[in-house]
C-alpha positions as CSV (number, residue, x, y, z in Angstrom):
1,M,-72.1,80.6,27.3
2,P,-72.3,78.4,24.3
3,K,-69.8,80.6,22.3
4,L,-66.2,79.1,22.7
5,D,-63.1,81.2,22.8
6,L,-60.9,79.4,20.4
7,D,-57.8,81.2,21.5
8,A,-58.3,79.9,25.0
9,I,-58.3,76.3,23.9
10,P,-54.9,74.7,23.6
11,Q,-53.8,73.9,20.0
12,T,-51.7,70.8,19.4
13,N,-50.3,68.8,16.5
14,A,-49.9,65.6,18.6
15,T,-50.5,62.3,16.9
16,G,-50.4,58.7,18.0
17,Y,-49.6,57.4,14.6
18,P,-46.4,55.4,14.5
19,A,-43.5,56.4,12.3
20,P,-43.4,56.8,9.4
21,F,-47.1,57.4,9.3
22,D,-46.9,60.4,11.6
23,A,-45.0,62.6,9.1
24,D,-48.1,63.3,6.9
25,V,-50.0,65.0,9.8
26,K,-47.1,67.1,11.2
27,G,-48.8,70.2,9.8
28,R,-52.2,69.4,11.3
29,W,-53.0,71.6,14.2
30,Y,-56.2,71.0,16.2
31,R,-58.2,72.1,19.2
32,R,-60.5,69.6,20.9
33,L,-63.8,71.5,21.3
34,A,-66.1,68.9,23.0
35,P,-64.2,68.6,26.3
36,T,-64.1,72.5,26.7
37,A,-67.8,72.7,25.9
38,G,-68.8,69.9,28.3
39,L,-70.0,67.7,25.4
40,T,-70.0,64.0,26.2
41,Q,-71.9,62.4,23.3
42,M,-69.7,63.5,20.4
43,G,-66.2,64.6,19.6
44,A,-65.5,67.9,17.8
45,S,-62.2,69.5,16.7
46,H,-61.3,72.8,15.1
47,V,-58.5,71.9,12.7
48,T,-55.9,73.9,10.8
49,L,-54.0,72.2,8.0
50,K,-50.8,73.9,7.0
51,P,-49.8,73.8,3.3
52,G,-48.7,70.3,2.3
53,A,-50.3,68.7,5.4
54,Y,-52.8,65.9,5.5
55,S,-55.7,65.6,8.0
56,S,-55.0,62.0,8.7
57,Q,-54.0,58.8,7.0
58,R,-56.8,57.6,4.8
59,H,-59.2,55.7,7.1
60,W,-62.8,54.7,7.9
61,H,-64.6,53.9,11.1
62,R,-66.8,50.9,12.0
63,L,-68.8,52.6,14.8
64,E,-68.4,56.4,14.4
65,D,-70.1,58.8,12.0
66,E,-68.0,61.7,10.9
67,L,-69.1,65.2,9.7
68,L,-66.7,67.9,8.4
69,V,-67.5,71.6,7.6
70,M,-64.8,73.5,5.7
71,I,-64.5,77.1,7.1
72,A,-61.6,78.6,5.3
73,G,-59.1,77.8,2.6
74,E,-59.1,74.8,0.3
75,A,-58.2,71.1,0.5
76,V,-58.5,68.0,-1.6
77,L,-60.6,65.1,-0.3
78,I,-59.1,61.8,-1.1
79,E,-61.4,58.8,-0.9
80,E,-62.1,55.6,-2.7
81,E,-64.0,57.4,-5.5
82,G,-61.1,59.7,-6.3
83,E,-60.4,63.3,-5.4
84,T,-62.7,66.3,-4.8
85,V,-61.8,69.9,-4.1
86,V,-63.3,71.1,-0.9
87,R,-64.0,74.9,-0.2
88,P,-65.5,77.1,2.5
89,G,-69.1,76.2,3.2
90,D,-68.7,72.6,1.9
91,V,-70.0,69.8,4.2
92,L,-68.6,66.3,4.1
93,T,-70.1,63.2,5.8
94,W,-69.0,59.6,6.4
95,A,-71.4,57.1,7.9
96,A,-70.1,54.5,10.4
97,G,-69.3,51.1,8.8
98,V,-68.9,52.4,5.2
99,E,-65.6,51.2,4.0
100,N,-64.7,54.4,2.2
101,G,-61.2,55.5,3.4
102,H,-60.9,59.3,3.4
103,R,-58.6,62.1,4.2
104,L,-57.9,65.7,3.2
105,H,-54.7,67.1,1.8
106,N,-53.9,70.9,1.7
107,R,-52.2,71.3,-1.6
108,S,-52.5,75.1,-1.6
109,D,-50.1,77.7,-0.3
110,A,-52.4,78.9,2.6
111,D,-53.8,77.3,5.7
112,C,-57.2,75.6,5.5
113,V,-59.5,75.4,8.5
114,F,-62.4,73.0,9.2
115,V,-64.4,71.6,12.1
116,A,-64.6,67.9,12.3
117,V,-67.4,66.2,14.4
118,S,-67.7,62.5,15.3
119,A,-70.4,60.6,17.1
120,G,-70.7,56.9,18.0
121,D,-69.2,54.3,20.3
122,K,-65.7,55.8,20.6
123,A,-64.9,53.2,23.4
124,R,-65.4,50.3,21.0
125,D,-64.7,51.9,17.6
126,S,-62.3,50.4,15.2
127,G,-61.4,50.8,11.6
128,E,-58.8,50.5,8.9
129,Y,-56.3,52.4,6.9
130,P,-56.6,51.0,3.3
131,D,-53.3,52.5,2.0
132,I,-50.9,51.4,4.7
133,D,-50.3,48.5,6.9
134,M,-52.3,49.7,9.9
135,V,-55.7,49.2,11.6
136,F,-57.0,50.8,14.8
137,G,-59.2,49.7,17.7
138,P,-59.8,50.7,21.3
139,D,-56.4,49.5,22.3
140,G,-54.4,51.4,19.7
141,Y,-52.7,50.7,16.4
142,S,-51.8,47.4,14.9
143,R,-50.4,46.0,11.6
144,K,-53.0,44.1,9.6
145,D,-51.3,40.8,10.8
146,G,-52.4,41.8,14.3
147,S,-49.0,42.8,15.6
148,R,-49.0,46.0,17.6
149,Y,-47.4,49.3,16.9
150,P,-45.6,50.7,20.1
151,T,-47.7,53.9,20.1
152,N,-51.2,54.9,21.6
153,R,-54.1,56.5,19.9
154,I,-54.8,60.0,21.0
155,P,-58.4,60.5,22.0
């Protein structure tokens, strides 16, 4: 059956971000949908951002497209062009290779919920975090000078 039982899918707030960059996403809770559904050509997550939480550090991908659909609540999209309020029904997209770092921030007093989908070559993907001293690649996180952080990316 194609309808997923969200309550049966484990929810986590795990992150591979090294300290202090992990603090911003402590209130990000997600369920990985693709593995449960047997999807192998894309990633998909059902995400709840608690008040004050960020979806990620501001980032962009070289080899993965991203699509986000806001389901409930409200968040502020932060990217190169500035800030935009995102509400239920809004759809956001970021093409692979476009150097437009982005993230969401829940500045409201209620949870916001969205589905994030990614597609592309996850095994070779890399990207950057323009606001902090961090880049990512298939092997994990590094500083911009190439020295490694002692954490692993969570797939």
